[in-house]
C-alpha positions as CSV (number, residue, x, y, z in Angstrom):
1,M,0.0,0.0,0.0
2,A,2.4,2.6,-1.3
3,F,0.3,5.7,-0.6
4,A,-2.3,4.7,2.0
5,Q,-0.4,5.0,5.3
6,K,-2.7,4.3,8.2
7,L,-6.1,4.4,9.8
8,V,-7.0,7.4,12.0
9,C,-9.9,7.8,14.4
10,R,-12.1,10.7,13.3
11,E,-12.9,11.5,16.9
12,C,-9.7,11.2,19.0
13,G,-7.0,10.9,16.3
14,T,-5.7,7.5,17.5
15,E,-3.7,5.9,14.7
16,Y,-3.9,2.2,13.6
17,P,-2.0,0.2,11.0
18,L,-3.8,-0.6,7.8
19,G,-5.9,-3.8,8.4
20,P,-9.4,-5.0,8.9
21,H,-10.2,-2.5,11.7
22,Y,-13.2,-0.2,11.7
23,V,-13.7,1.2,15.1
24,C,-11.4,3.0,17.5
25,E,-10.4,0.9,20.6
26,E,-10.0,4.1,22.6
27,C,-13.3,6.0,22.0
28,F,-15.3,3.7,19.6
29,G,-15.1,6.4,16.9
30,P,-15.0,5.5,13.2
31,L,-11.7,5.1,11.4
32,E,-10.6,6.9,8.3
33,V,-7.9,6.0,5.7
34,H,-5.0,8.5,5.7
35,Y,-2.6,8.9,2.7
36,D,0.9,10.3,2.1
37,Y,-0.3,13.4,0.4
38,D,3.2,14.9,0.1
39,K,4.4,11.9,-1.9
40,L,1.2,11.9,-4.0
41,R,1.8,15.6,-4.9
42,Q,5.2,14.7,-6.3
43,T,4.0,11.7,-8.3
44,L,0.4,12.1,-9.4
45,G,-0.5,14.3,-12.4
46,A,-3.5,15.1,-14.5
47,S,-1.8,14.1,-17.8
48,E,-0.9,10.7,-16.4
49,I,-4.5,10.1,-15.1
50,A,-5.9,11.1,-18.6
51,R,-4.0,8.2,-20.2
52,R,-5.6,5.6,-18.0
53,P,-8.7,3.5,-18.5
54,S,-12.0,5.3,-17.9
55,T,-12.9,3.6,-14.6
56,L,-12.7,4.6,-11.0
57,W,-9.3,2.8,-10.9
58,R,-7.7,5.7,-12.8
59,Y,-7.4,7.3,-9.3
60,R,-6.0,4.2,-7.6
61,E,-3.2,6.1,-5.8
62,L,-6.0,7.8,-3.8
63,L,-7.7,4.5,-3.0
64,P,-6.5,2.2,-0.2
65,V,-5.7,-1.0,-2.2
66,G,-2.1,-0.4,-3.1
67,D,-0.9,-2.8,-5.9
68,A,-3.5,-5.5,-5.3
69,P,-5.4,-6.5,-8.5
70,P,-8.8,-4.8,-8.2
71,V,-12.1,-6.5,-8.6
72,D,-13.0,-4.3,-11.5
73,M,-16.3,-4.5,-13.4
74,G,-15.8,-1.2,-15.2
75,A,-17.4,1.1,-12.6
76,G,-16.8,4.8,-12.6
77,F,-16.2,7.6,-15.1
78,T,-19.9,7.8,-15.6
79,P,-21.3,10.7,-17.8
80,L,-21.4,14.2,-16.5
81,V,-24.4,15.5,-18.4
82,R,-24.9,19.2,-19.2
83,A,-28.6,19.6,-18.3
84,E,-29.6,22.5,-20.6
85,N,-33.3,21.8,-20.7
86,L,-33.7,21.4,-16.9
87,G,-31.3,24.3,-16.4
88,R,-33.6,26.6,-18.5
89,R,-36.6,25.5,-16.3
90,L,-34.6,26.4,-13.2
91,G,-32.8,29.5,-14.4
92,L,-29.3,27.8,-14.3
93,R,-26.9,28.2,-17.2
94,N,-24.3,25.7,-15.9
95,L,-26.3,22.8,-14.5
96,Y,-24.8,19.3,-14.7
97,L,-26.1,15.8,-13.7
98,K,-23.6,13.2,-12.6
99,N,-25.3,10.1,-13.9
100,D,-24.2,7.1,-11.9
101,A,-27.1,5.0,-13.2
102,A,-24.6,4.2,-15.9
103,N,-22.5,2.0,-13.6
104,P,-22.5,-1.9,-14.1
105,T,-25.3,-2.5,-11.6
106,H,-26.9,0.9,-12.2
107,S,-26.0,2.8,-9.0
108,F,-23.1,4.6,-7.3
109,K,-22.6,1.6,-5.0
110,D,-20.4,-0.1,-7.6
111,R,-17.7,2.4,-6.6
112,A,-17.6,1.5,-3.0
113,V,-18.1,-2.2,-3.5
114,S,-15.3,-2.5,-6.1
115,V,-12.9,-1.2,-3.5
116,A,-14.4,-3.2,-0.6
117,V,-14.4,-6.6,-2.4
118,T,-10.8,-6.0,-3.5
119,M,-9.9,-5.4,0.2
120,A,-12.0,-8.4,1.3
121,R,-9.9,-10.6,-1.0
122,Q,-6.7,-9.0,0.1
123,F,-7.5,-9.6,3.8
124,D,-8.5,-13.2,3.0
125,F,-12.1,-13.0,4.3
126,E,-14.2,-16.2,3.8
127,A,-17.3,-14.4,2.4
128,A,-18.7,-10.9,1.6
129,A,-21.8,-9.6,3.2
130,C,-23.8,-6.4,3.8
131,P,-27.0,-4.9,5.2
132,S,-28.6,-3.0,2.3
133,T,-31.7,-1.1,1.2
134,G,-31.2,-2.4,-2.3
135,N,-28.5,-0.8,-4.4
136,L,-25.7,-2.1,-2.3
137,A,-27.3,-5.6,-2.4
138,N,-27.2,-5.5,-6.2
139,S,-23.6,-4.4,-6.4
140,L,-22.2,-6.7,-3.8
141,A,-23.9,-9.7,-5.2
142,A,-22.5,-8.9,-8.7
143,H,-18.9,-8.1,-7.5
144,A,-18.8,-11.2,-5.2
145,A,-19.8,-13.3,-8.2
146,K,-17.1,-11.7,-10.3
147,A,-14.5,-12.4,-7.5
148,S,-15.8,-16.0,-6.9
149,I,-16.5,-15.1,-3.2
150,P,-19.7,-16.3,-1.4
151,A,-22.1,-13.5,-0.7
152,Y,-24.7,-13.0,2.1
153,I,-27.1,-10.1,1.6
154,F,-29.3,-8.8,4.4
155,I,-32.3,-6.6,3.5
156,P,-35.2,-5.1,5.4
157,R,-38.7,-6.4,4.8
158,G,-40.7,-4.6,2.1
159,L,-37.8,-3.7,-0.2
160,E,-38.8,-3.0,-3.8
161,R,-39.2,-6.2,-5.8
162,A,-37.0,-5.1,-8.7
163,K,-34.1,-4.6,-6.3
164,I,-34.6,-8.1,-4.8
165,L,-34.6,-9.7,-8.2
166,S,-31.6,-7.7,-9.3
167,T,-29.7,-9.1,-6.3
168,A,-30.9,-12.7,-6.4
169,V,-30.0,-13.2,-10.1
170,Y,-26.3,-13.3,-9.1
171,G,-26.8,-16.2,-6.8
172,P,-26.1,-14.9,-3.3
173,T,-27.9,-15.9,-0.1
174,V,-30.5,-13.2,0.5
175,V,-31.8,-12.8,4.0
176,E,-35.0,-10.7,4.5
177,V,-35.1,-9.4,8.1
178,D,-38.4,-8.4,9.8
179,G,-37.6,-4.7,10.6
180,T,-36.2,-1.5,9.2
181,Y,-32.7,-1.0,7.7
182,D,-31.5,0.1,11.2
183,D,-32.6,-3.3,12.5
184,V,-30.8,-5.1,9.7
185,N,-27.6,-3.0,10.3
186,R,-27.6,-3.8,14.0
187,L,-27.9,-7.5,13.3
188,C,-25.0,-7.4,10.8
189,T,-22.8,-5.5,13.3
190,E,-23.3,-8.4,15.7
191,L,-22.7,-11.0,13.0
192,A,-19.5,-9.3,12.0
193,D,-18.1,-10.2,15.4
194,E,-19.1,-13.9,15.0
195,F,-18.0,-14.7,11.5
196,R,-14.9,-14.2,9.4
197,W,-16.9,-12.4,6.8
198,A,-16.3,-9.0,5.1
199,F,-19.4,-7.0,6.0
200,V,-18.4,-4.3,3.5
201,N,-20.2,-1.4,5.1
202,V,-19.5,-2.5,8.7
203,N,-16.1,-4.1,9.4
204,L,-14.7,-2.9,6.1
205,R,-16.3,0.5,6.2
206,P,-13.1,2.5,6.3
207,Y,-12.1,1.0,2.9
208,Y,-15.6,0.7,1.4
209,S,-16.4,4.3,2.0
210,E,-13.3,5.5,0.1
211,G,-14.9,4.5,-3.2
212,A,-17.4,7.3,-3.0
213,K,-14.6,9.9,-3.3
214,T,-14.2,9.0,-7.0
215,L,-17.5,10.9,-7.6
216,A,-15.7,14.1,-6.7
217,F,-12.5,13.2,-8.6
218,E,-14.4,12.5,-11.8
219,V,-16.6,15.7,-11.7
220,V,-13.5,17.8,-11.2
221,E,-11.7,16.1,-14.1
222,Q,-14.7,16.2,-16.4
223,L,-15.1,20.0,-15.7
224,G,-11.5,20.5,-16.8
225,W,-10.0,20.2,-13.4
226,R,-12.3,22.8,-11.9
227,A,-14.4,22.4,-8.8
228,P,-18.2,23.1,-9.1
229,D,-19.6,25.9,-7.1
230,H,-22.4,23.7,-5.6
231,V,-23.2,20.0,-5.4
232,I,-26.4,18.4,-4.3
233,V,-26.0,15.0,-2.7
234,P,-28.6,12.5,-1.4
235,I,-28.2,11.5,2.2
236,A,-28.8,8.0,3.4
237,S,-26.0,7.0,5.9
238,G,-24.3,10.4,5.1
239,N,-21.1,8.8,3.8
240,L,-21.5,9.8,0.2
241,L,-21.8,13.5,1.0
242,V,-18.8,13.4,3.4
243,K,-16.6,11.5,1.0
244,I,-17.4,13.8,-1.9
245,D,-16.2,16.7,0.2
246,K,-13.1,14.6,1.2
247,G,-12.4,13.9,-2.4
248,L,-12.4,17.6,-3.3
249,D,-10.1,18.3,-0.3
250,E,-7.7,15.6,-1.4
251,L,-7.4,16.9,-4.9
252,R,-6.3,20.3,-3.5
253,R,-3.8,18.6,-1.1
254,V,-2.1,16.7,-4.0
255,G,-2.1,19.7,-6.4
256,L,-4.7,18.5,-8.9
257,L,-7.1,21.3,-8.0
258,D,-6.1,24.9,-7.7
259,G,-7.5,27.3,-5.1
260,G,-10.7,29.1,-5.6
261,P,-14.0,29.1,-3.6
262,V,-14.9,26.1,-1.5
263,T,-17.6,24.0,-3.1
264,R,-20.9,24.3,-1.2
265,V,-22.1,20.9,-0.4
266,H,-25.9,20.5,-0.1
267,G,-27.7,17.5,1.3
268,A,-31.1,16.1,0.1
269,Q,-33.4,13.9,2.2
270,P,-37.0,12.7,1.9
271,A,-39.3,14.3,4.3
272,G,-40.3,10.9,5.7
273,C,-36.7,10.1,6.8
274,A,-34.8,13.3,7.4
275,P,-32.8,13.1,10.6
276,V,-29.9,15.2,9.2
277,A,-32.2,17.9,7.8
278,D,-34.1,18.0,11.1
279,A,-30.8,18.6,12.9
280,F,-29.8,21.3,10.4
281,R,-33.0,23.1,10.8
282,R,-32.8,22.9,14.6
283,G,-29.2,24.3,14.6
284,A,-28.3,21.2,16.6
285,D,-25.0,19.3,16.7
286,D,-26.7,15.9,17.3
287,V,-28.7,13.8,14.8
288,K,-31.7,12.3,16.4
289,P,-32.8,8.9,15.0
290,V,-36.2,8.7,13.3
291,R,-38.4,5.8,12.1
292,P,-38.6,6.0,8.3
293,D,-41.9,6.5,6.5
294,T,-41.2,7.2,2.9
295,I,-41.3,5.6,-0.6
296,V,-37.6,6.3,-0.9
297,K,-36.3,3.0,0.5
298,S,-32.7,3.6,-0.6
299,L,-32.5,6.7,1.7
300,A,-34.6,5.2,4.5
301,I,-31.9,5.1,7.2
302,G,-33.3,6.5,10.4
303,N,-30.1,6.4,12.3
304,P,-27.4,7.4,9.8
305,A,-23.9,6.3,10.7
306,D,-22.2,9.4,9.2
307,G,-25.1,11.8,10.0
308,I,-23.1,14.0,12.3
309,Y,-20.2,14.2,9.9
310,A,-22.6,15.0,7.0
311,L,-24.1,17.8,9.1
312,Q,-20.6,19.2,9.9
313,T,-19.6,19.0,6.2
314,V,-22.7,20.9,5.0
315,R,-22.2,23.7,7.6
316,S,-18.4,24.0,7.1
317,T,-18.9,24.5,3.3
318,G,-21.9,26.9,3.5
319,G,-24.4,24.4,2.2
320,V,-27.9,23.5,3.4
321,V,-29.9,20.3,4.0
322,E,-33.4,20.3,2.4
323,T,-36.2,17.8,2.1
324,V,-39.0,17.0,-0.3
325,T,-42.2,15.0,0.2
326,D,-42.9,11.7,-1.5
327,E,-45.3,13.5,-3.9
328,E,-42.5,15.9,-4.9
329,V,-40.2,12.9,-5.4
330,V,-42.5,11.5,-8.0
331,E,-43.0,14.9,-9.6
332,S,-39.2,15.3,-9.8
333,I,-38.6,11.9,-11.3
334,R,-41.0,12.9,-14.1
335,L,-39.4,16.3,-14.4
336,L,-36.0,14.8,-14.9
337,A,-37.2,12.3,-17.4
338,E,-39.3,14.8,-19.4
339,T,-36.5,17.4,-19.6
340,E,-33.3,15.4,-19.8
341,G,-34.4,11.9,-20.8
342,L,-33.0,10.4,-17.6
343,F,-35.2,8.0,-15.7
344,T,-33.9,8.0,-12.1
345,E,-35.0,6.0,-9.0
346,T,-36.6,7.6,-6.0
347,A,-33.3,8.8,-4.5
348,G,-32.7,10.7,-7.7
349,G,-36.1,12.2,-7.3
350,V,-35.1,13.5,-3.9
351,T,-31.9,15.1,-5.3
352,T,-33.8,16.6,-8.3
353,G,-36.6,17.9,-6.0
354,V,-34.1,19.5,-3.6
355,L,-32.2,21.0,-6.6
356,R,-35.5,22.6,-7.8
357,R,-36.4,23.8,-4.3
358,L,-33.0,25.5,-3.8
359,A,-33.0,27.0,-7.3
360,E,-36.4,28.5,-6.8
361,A,-35.3,29.9,-3.4
362,G,-32.4,31.7,-5.1
363,A,-29.6,29.6,-3.6
364,F,-27.6,29.6,-6.8
365,R,-26.5,32.5,-9.1
366,P,-27.6,31.8,-12.7
367,D,-23.9,31.5,-13.9
368,E,-22.7,29.2,-11.1
369,T,-21.7,25.6,-11.8
370,V,-24.1,23.3,-10.1
371,V,-23.8,19.5,-10.1
372,A,-26.6,17.2,-8.9
373,Y,-25.6,13.6,-8.2
374,I,-28.1,11.0,-9.7
375,T,-27.2,7.8,-7.9
376,G,-29.4,5.1,-9.5
377,M,-31.7,4.2,-12.4
378,G,-35.5,4.3,-12.4
379,L,-36.1,0.7,-13.4
380,K,-35.1,-0.2,-9.8
381,T,-38.2,1.6,-8.5
382,P,-40.8,1.6,-11.3
383,E,-43.7,1.4,-8.8
384,A,-42.9,5.0,-7.7
385,V,-44.4,6.3,-11.0
386,D,-46.9,3.5,-11.6
387,G,-50.4,5.0,-11.9
388,V,-49.3,8.6,-12.4
389,L,-48.2,8.3,-16.0
390,K,-50.3,8.6,-19.2
391,A,-51.8,5.3,-20.3
392,P,-51.3,4.2,-23.9
393,V,-54.0,5.2,-26.4
394,R,-55.6,2.0,-27.6
395,I,-56.9,2.0,-31.2
396,P,-57.9,-0.4,-33.9
397,A,-55.3,-1.0,-36.6
398,T,-56.7,1.7,-39.0
399,V,-55.5,5.1,-40.2
400,R,-58.8,6.6,-39.4
401,A,-58.7,5.5,-35.8
402,F,-55.2,6.9,-35.5
403,E,-56.2,10.2,-36.9
404,E,-59.3,10.5,-34.7
405,K,-58.0,9.1,-31.4
406,V,-54.4,10.1,-31.5
407,L,-53.9,13.1,-33.7
408,G,-57.3,14.5,-32.6
409,R,-56.3,14.2,-29.0
410,V,-53.0,16.0,-29.7
411,A,-54.7,18.8,-31.5
412,V,-57.1,19.3,-28.7
413,S,-54.4,19.4,-26.0
């Protein structure tokens, strides 16, 4: 591990050697991977990165795997779409969508899982496992199959059927637990102490979480090595938001991003599960757990592991945390599809809804560069828009019927 040096506790600063550790023995705080940034500044350059394959592994020096062969399914370097149509609706001339639905299992989780399964193999774990609200389940099942590692997937009861099918097809053991995601996560934390398994977002969390940084690296590179003025990030555990900010900071530390204004990081949550937004509005430093009640299953984490750190990140960068109702989520899914031809899952509806809310409130200047992170595809949650879309026009197979029932309707509308 030439550039990853050690694990450091976020709370008390206690240092640990790189290994399968995830919690501080002194204060029980979470551990974070620390790199040799001085050495990276001397060795890593934009021109070298540009010559590499278009995957997240083009930034491997800033990932914790060293020279280990990665479990690589081609995740990363997804499109950064200039959203001109949506931008006109919102009064924004430089609006972009980072479309992570283009990943192998159609969500941003492929980034974290590619890193985590690589580390699971490096640490010689017997199996890979995770608690999941769906996207992580899909990704881990696929990557474990690619790596020929047994997989155990734990999900809360009531998950969207499309996400269950998109996990089961890879052949893992899927365990449906009676309870919420928080119940599932608690069970997996206990099991991680019992079995020699890599629970990727539990006992491998310091490594797993690093994969999310590549979303920041890619946006900066795709903008010509410039940082956006604003980013809007959905909040589930809070890790994605925190790591995007860490990625921006690391690019500055290694000299790949010049100075300039700090990117304002904004968080997006569904109103039915918004513990971080509630804390932000209260001006509080603590994030109080809530019981989720929302159609947005992928963000339905009532006790977010990185909620406090997400709150700190938003405040330190001058951002905000906003919410949208389930009805607004559905409206926003349709808005994104109708303006940019991008069908997102419910989490993307939350991001788009908060983007619209902030734009209408005047949070962005018209010329500022704004990036919204779209983290999954709509075919994972089709039931969200079932019943609210136009039904097909049924006609006999005649030209007259077409002219009367189709063209006539269009003319009237």
